[in-house]
C-alpha positions in Angstrom: 17.0 40.0 -3.7 15.2 41.1 -0.9 16.0 43.6 1.7 14.7 41.2 4.4 13.2 37.2 4.8 10.9 36.1 7.2 10.7 32.5 7.5 9.5 29.8 9.3 10.9 26.3 10.3 9.3 24.4 13.0 9.4 20.4 13.9 7.1 17.8 15.4 7.1 14.2 16.4 3.7 12.5 15.8 3.1 9.4 17.1 1.4 6.3 15.4 -2.0 6.6 16.4 -2.0 10.3 15.3 -1.1 12.2 18.8 1.0 15.2 18.6 4.1 14.1 20.9 5.9 17.0 20.7 6.3 20.7 18.7 8.1 23.4 18.1 6.9 26.8 19.3 6.5 29.4 16.8 6.4 32.7 18.1 5.0 31.2 21.5 2.9 28.9 20.6 2.7 25.6 19.0 2.2 25.3 15.2 0.4 22.4 14.7 -3.1 22.8 15.5 -4.3 19.1 15.5 -3.7 16.0 13.7 -6.3 13.3 13.3 -5.9 9.8 12.2 -7.9 10.1 9.1 -7.2 6.0 8.1 -3.9 3.5 9.6 -1.8 5.3 8.0 -3.2 8.4 6.8 -2.6 11.7 9.1 -4.5 15.1 8.3 -2.3 17.8 10.0 -3.7 21.3 9.7 -1.4 24.6 11.2 -1.9 27.1 13.6 -3.7 30.3 11.4 -0.7 32.6 10.1 2.1 30.2 11.2 2.8 30.4 7.2 1.6 33.6 6.0 1.9 31.8 2.0 0.6 28.5 2.1 2.0 27.9 -1.3 5.4 28.4 -0.4 5.4 25.6 2.6 8.1 22.4 2.1 7.2 19.6 4.7 9.3 16.7 4.7 8.3 13.9 7.3 10.5 11.3 8.2 9.7 7.6 9.9 11.2 6.9 13.4 10.0 3.2 13.6 11.6 0.9 10.9 8.4 -1.2 10.8 7.9 -2.0 7.0 7.5 1.5 6.2 10.5 2.8 3.7 12.2 5.2 4.3 11.4 9.4 3.8 10.4 8.6 0.5 7.3 6.4 1.3 5.8 9.7 3.3 3.8 10.6 0.7 2.9 14.5 1.7 -0.5 16.1 0.1 -1.9 19.7 0.6 -5.0 19.6 2.6 -6.8 23.2 2.1 -5.0 26.5 2.6 -3.5 25.4 6.3 -2.7 21.9 6.5 -1.4 18.5 4.7 -2.3 14.8 4.6 0.7 12.3 5.3 0.9 8.6 4.3 2.6 5.9 5.7 2.6 3.5 3.2 3.9 0.3 3.5 4.2 -3.2 1.4 0.7 -4.1 1.7 -1.0 -0.7 1.7 -1.4 2.0 4.5 0.4 0.8 7.7 0.4 3.2 10.6 3.9 4.8 12.1 5.7 7.0 14.0 7.1 10.0 12.6 9.2 13.3 12.9 7.3 16.1 10.4 9.7 19.4 9.3 8.0 22.1 7.6 9.5 25.6 6.1 8.0 28.3 4.5 7.3 31.8 4.9 
């Protein structure tokens, strides 16, 4: 067992248009640098440098908050994008669909 554990957990609210509605502060600053809408329903999210020291140990869950023909949690697909970010895809019955969602990530 480790003598001490340094862990970070943070959440954010992201609008269907890709704007960052709200985010937690980590060490006094927002933990997300930027969110971009790559395509309708596909969001590229980049963390602030250094928030998660080991990016291979970051776990995230995205949950849609408006039920506009988007399935629950399992339909928001998360793919790692480089060292400091990810892509969240919101999938409806006919492909990608924009939606408001909450994002919670934890790591160390």
